[in-house]
C-alpha positions, 0 to 999 in steps of 0.5 A, a space after each residue: 352268603 354269611 356275614 364273613 363272606 359278605 365282608 371279604 367278598 371284594 377282597 376275594 374277588 380281587 385275588 381271584 381276578 389277579 390270579 386269572 390275570 397272571 401270564 402263564 409260563 412254564 414256571 406257573 402252569 406246567 411245573 410238576 407235569 409231563 408231556 403226553 408223549 413222555 413216559 413215566 420212566 423219565 424225570 420231569 423236565 424241570 428236574 432233569 434240567 436242574 440235575 444237568 445244571 448242577 452236574 455242570 456246576 459241580 464239574 466246574 467248581 468241585 475237584 472231586 467231580 472234575 476228577 471223576 469225569 476225567 478218570 472216565 475219559 482217560 480210561 475210555 479214550 485216553 489211549 486213543 481210538 483206532 479203526 481197521 477197515 478191509 476196504 482200502 478206499 473206505 479206510 482212506 476216506 475214514 482217515 480223511 474224515 477223522 483228521 479233517 480240521 472241522 472234525 478233529 475226532 481225536 480231540 472231539 472224542 474226549 469232549 464227547 466222553 466228558 459230556 456223556 459222563 456229565 449229562 448222560 446224553 450226547 446229541 450229535 448234529 451231522 451235516 454233509 456237503 455235496 461231495 459226501 464229506 460229513 461234519 459232526 457237532 455236539 449240542 449241549 443236552 441242556 438246550 434240547 427241549 423235546 424228543 419225539 419218538 415213534 408211537 410204538 417204540 420209545 427208542 426210535 426218535 423221529 425229531 429233536 427240538 432244542 433252543 438256540 440263541 437268537 443274536 438279533 432279538 436276544 431270545 432263544 428260538 426253537 429249532 427242530 432237527 430230524 432224527 437219522 433214519 437209514 431207510 429215509 436217508 438220501 440226497 435231496 433234489 439239489 444234491 445236498 444231504 439233509 441235516 440230521 441228529 443222533 442221540 446216544 444215552 447212558 444210564 437209561 432205564 428201560 422205557 426212558 428216552 433220556 439218560 442219567 448223568 454219572 454225577 447224578 447220584 452223588 451230587 448231594 454228597 459232593 455238596 455235603 463233602 465240600 461244605 464239611 471240608 470248608 467248615 473244617 478249614 474254617 475251624 482250623 483257622 479259628 484254632 490258631 486264633 487266640 487272645 491275650 489276657 492281662 491280669 493285674 491289680 489296678 487302682 482305678 478304671 482309668 488306670 486299667 483303660 490306660 494299660 489296655 490302650 498302651 498294649 493295643 498300640 504296641 501289641 506283642 509280635 509272635 516270638 517276642 519276649 515279654 518282661 513283666 513284673 509280679 503284678 501282671 499275669 499273662 495268659 492266652 484264650 484259644 477256642 476249644 474245638 473237639 474234633 476227634 471224629 472229624 477224620 471218620 466223618 470225612 472218610 464216611 462222606 468220601 466213601 459214599 462218593 466213591 461208591 456212587 462213582 464206582 471208584 476205589 478210594 485210592 483213585 480219589 487221593 484217599 489211601 484207605 489201605 497201605 497194602 498193594 494187594 487191597 488196592 489191586 483187588 479194589 481196582 478190578 470192578 472199576 476196570 470192568 466199569 471202564 471197559 463197559 463204558 469203552 465198549 459203548 463208546 466204541 459202538 457209538 463211534 462205529 455207528 457215526 462212522 457207518 453213517 458217514 461212509 454210507 453217505 459218502 457211498 451215495 456220491 462215490 461209486 468206488 466206495 462200498 455202502 457198508 464196508 467191514 470195519 472195526 473201532 478199537 480202543 486202548 487197553 484199560 489196564 496194563 496189568 491185565 496184559 501182564 497177567 494174560 501174557 503169563 497165562 498164555 505162556 503157561 497154557 501154551 506149553 501144556 497144550 503143546 504136550 497134548 498136541 504132540 500126543 495127538 490128544 487135541 487138534 489144531 482148532 482146540 489148541 488155538 481156541 484154548 490159547 486165545 481164550 487164555 489170552 482174553 481174545 475172541 477170534 474165529 478159529 476156523 478162519 485162522 486155520 484157513 489163513 495159516 494153510 493159505 499162507 504156507 509154511 514159515 521161512 526156512 521150513 520146507 514143505 513135505 516133498 521139497 528136495 531143494 538144497 537152497 533155503 528160501 529165507 536166504 536165496 543164493 546161499 546154500 545151507 544145510 537142510 533136513 530132508 524129510 524122507 532121509 533125516 540126515 544133515 547133508 553138506 551142499 558142497 560135497 554131498 557127504 553126510 555130516 556126522 555130529 560128535 555124538 554120532 561119532 
């Protein structure tokens, strides 16, 4: 060792021993690392936790963040969700599950949609009693520690580990729940059902386990806009602050101090009248704030927030343009985004209801294991219905002419009509159902010679015979001749 090493050997030894004696925690050892089973498509654990906490804090204190989350929930589930089931037994059970006081799905769907937008992840714990009734609870994504998935498929979770608060020792304890699997699901030996967890994620890159919050790309811009707005409010307050200066000729410093003390004791109030002599000159000192580009700066920040949230500026209380056409055109992409989120959320609810019905079917033999039902949501935009209604009204008149001239058949007529209506239907099933239902009331099928209208039984009415297209009076049997024929 050289001289410097010998001089500082004791200090180096002390620092090394102190570093080795530090207790290893997540902050001192695993920060900046990732689990062996975690892919490189996900954020680091500490980074993901920080983003979720910042998104929750922004939702609590930032009006723009709260409004962005609320807008998504209002368009996706604000109009309510409904379901249709062909099986009557299954339909009654779903209604019972939906309105159960421990589920309250009508209110819970809004909370789930908010959580999905804030964190990008939704963890649902599903418990089922011995009678087959299921209950659902959402676990905050910030409490979930680890997601263990299959070795060959990251999208097939096996178990979830999350923290729960221990009321006795006031320390968080780890709890692991098994992920739901349709093949392995079933009753235990005592007739109970195992507690399972479901995971749903949005904004998830391919090959990742965790989703991303809708607020994640705009958190820093929300913070910058809030700071800018606070600075503008503070400067505008300072703008109204001013000081009086009194200029006069004083014989001595004591006379000047005496005059200043006199004015400080009775300062002039706003709107008062000052009467002074020619020896005093009063003036006002106010801050000179050059803020000519303040509006452009705030608008630029708000545009970045609106672009990241996928919303037009007039959705965020910023009338960028006074024309209605521009506002309607800007709403088109936003409505498509809300429609995509609504489709995902309806699939989410449909998946949960399928599991609930499947577990009930293990107890109730009258309930089919896989009933055919569909979850639907409210329309995203009422203006789309008006446009579609006008389109259908115009196209049906044109198609009717083609159908009368036998240029298209019934299936093509229905396909084009429903296409302009924006609906997807099975044309063959509609035609088969129409033939099975028969003709409408008041219309006689071919070969029917009855003089009694089925729409009003017991009351004779003139009808048009198919073989002899003449108007016949049922009372006399004579032909009715119109004025034009006369």
